[in-house]
N, C-alpha and C positions, 0 to 999 in steps of 0.2 A: 198144416204148418205152412208158413210163408217165408219167403226169402227177400232180401233187399238186393237190387241190382242197379248198376249204373248203365245208362244209355247215353252214348255220345253220338252226335250227328252233325252233318253239314249239308247245305244245299244252296241253290240260288235263293236270294231273298225274294219272297213273294207272300201275298196274303194267304192264310190258311195252313201254313206249315205247322204251327203249334196245335191247331185243331186236328190235323191229320195224325200227329204223334199221340195226342191225348186220346183219340179214338182207338188207336191200336192198343194203347195201355189199358183203356177201359174194357175193350172187347176181350182182352186176355185175363180179365179179372183183377187187373192191377190197380194200385192206388198211387197217384203221382204225389211224391213227397216234396223233395227239394229240387230246385233247378237253377241254373245260370245259363241264360240264353242271350245272345248278342249278335248284332250285325257287325261283321268285320269285313271291310272292303265292300264288295258287292255280294258277299255270301252271308248266310245266316248259319250260326253254329251254336252248339250248346251241349251241356251235360245235365242229365236229370237223374234223380234217384227215385226208384219205384219199388214199392212192396207188391209182390205178386205171389199167389199160391205156388208152392214149390212144384206142384204137378203141372202148372201152366207156364213155367219158365221157358221151356223149349218152344212152346207155341208162340210165346211173345217174341222169341228170337227169330222164328220163321216169319212172323208178321212184320217184323222190322225189316227183314230182307226184301219183303214184297214192296216196301216203300221206294225201292230203287226205281220202279216204273214211274213214280211220281217225281223222280229226281232227288230223292232224299237218301243219302248214304248214312246208315246207322249201324252201330255195333253195340253189343251188350257184354257186360262183365260183372262178376260178383262184386258187391259193394264192400265187403270186408267187415271186420268187427267194429262195432261202435265203441269209440273211446269214451269211457265213462269218467276218466280222471279229470278233475277240475284243473285247468291251467290258467294262469294269469296271462292276459293278452295286452299287447301294445300295438299302437297304430303308427306306422311310418309313412310320412307324406314327403313326396319328392316333387320339385318343380324346378325347371330350368331349360336352357336351350337344348333342343333335341340334338343328339349325336349318337353314333354307334357305341355300344358297350355299356350303357347306363345300367340296364337290367343285369347284365353279367357281373359288373363290378359291385352293384348293390347286393345281389344274392350271394356273391363270393364273400363279401364282408359278413353277411349274416351267418353263412355256413361256418366260416372260420371262427366266429364268436360262439358257435354252437346254438344258434337260434333256428327254430323251424318256422318256415313260412306257411301260415294257414290259408291265406288268400292273397292274391295280387291282382290289381286292376290297373292297367296302363292305358294312356291315350296320348296321341300327338294332336295338338290343336294350334291354330294360328293366333298369335298374340294380337289383341285388339288394335293397339296403336302402331306397332312396328311391322306387323305382318310376319314376324319371325316365327319359326316353328318352335313350339314349346312342348316339352315332354312333361307329363304329369303321371304320377303313380301313387297308389295307396296300397300299402301292404299291412296285413295283420300278422303279427308274429306271436309265437308262444314263448312265454317267459317261465322256464322251469327254475332258473337260478337268478333271482333279482340282483345278486351281487355282480353279475356279468354285464348289467346294463350300462354302467359308467364306462367300461371299456368299449362297449359297442358304440356308444355315443361319441367317444373320441375317434374311433375309426370312421364313423359316418361323417364327422366334421372334416376329417382329412379328405375323404372322398368328395365331399361337397366343395371344398376349396379347389381340389384338383380338377373337378369337372364343371365348375361354376354352377353349382346347384344349391337350392335350398332343401335341406333335409331336416325334418323335425320328427322326433320320437315323442308320441303323445300317449296319455292314458287311452286305452281302447275305447273308441266311440263307435257304436253300431250305426 
């Protein structure tokens, strides 16, 4: 019998980090399933889902601890149950001048309208012409009750005006 686990890690960004992690997974009899890895600042961080024989889970946890010598801080936790319920998804795209509070206000509006965030990717980049810092976000949300979408769009329009943002709700595009 096998179990699914999540491994989260961070370290200084350098060549070979993913290879070191994958070697530990493979040596523990694990299979690398899903992952989201990214350079943030000068660090490299990520979360991956691994399927491993139940009898090897503790060995995998120990092997991850040994990566500390290589400067990789990693931890393991159970992945939880797989959600088999089909849920309609929407994509929210945000673009505008960077400022404090955008993520908080966006996610507050989503929570208050009873929408679950499935994924969120954010970045701050320099505008090509002005050099101004721009905030960009793409969120994927679960839509259990489509009748609530109109209300959400009204709230996001208010937020967009208040924070000088472009916020679009789109059919989910992978």
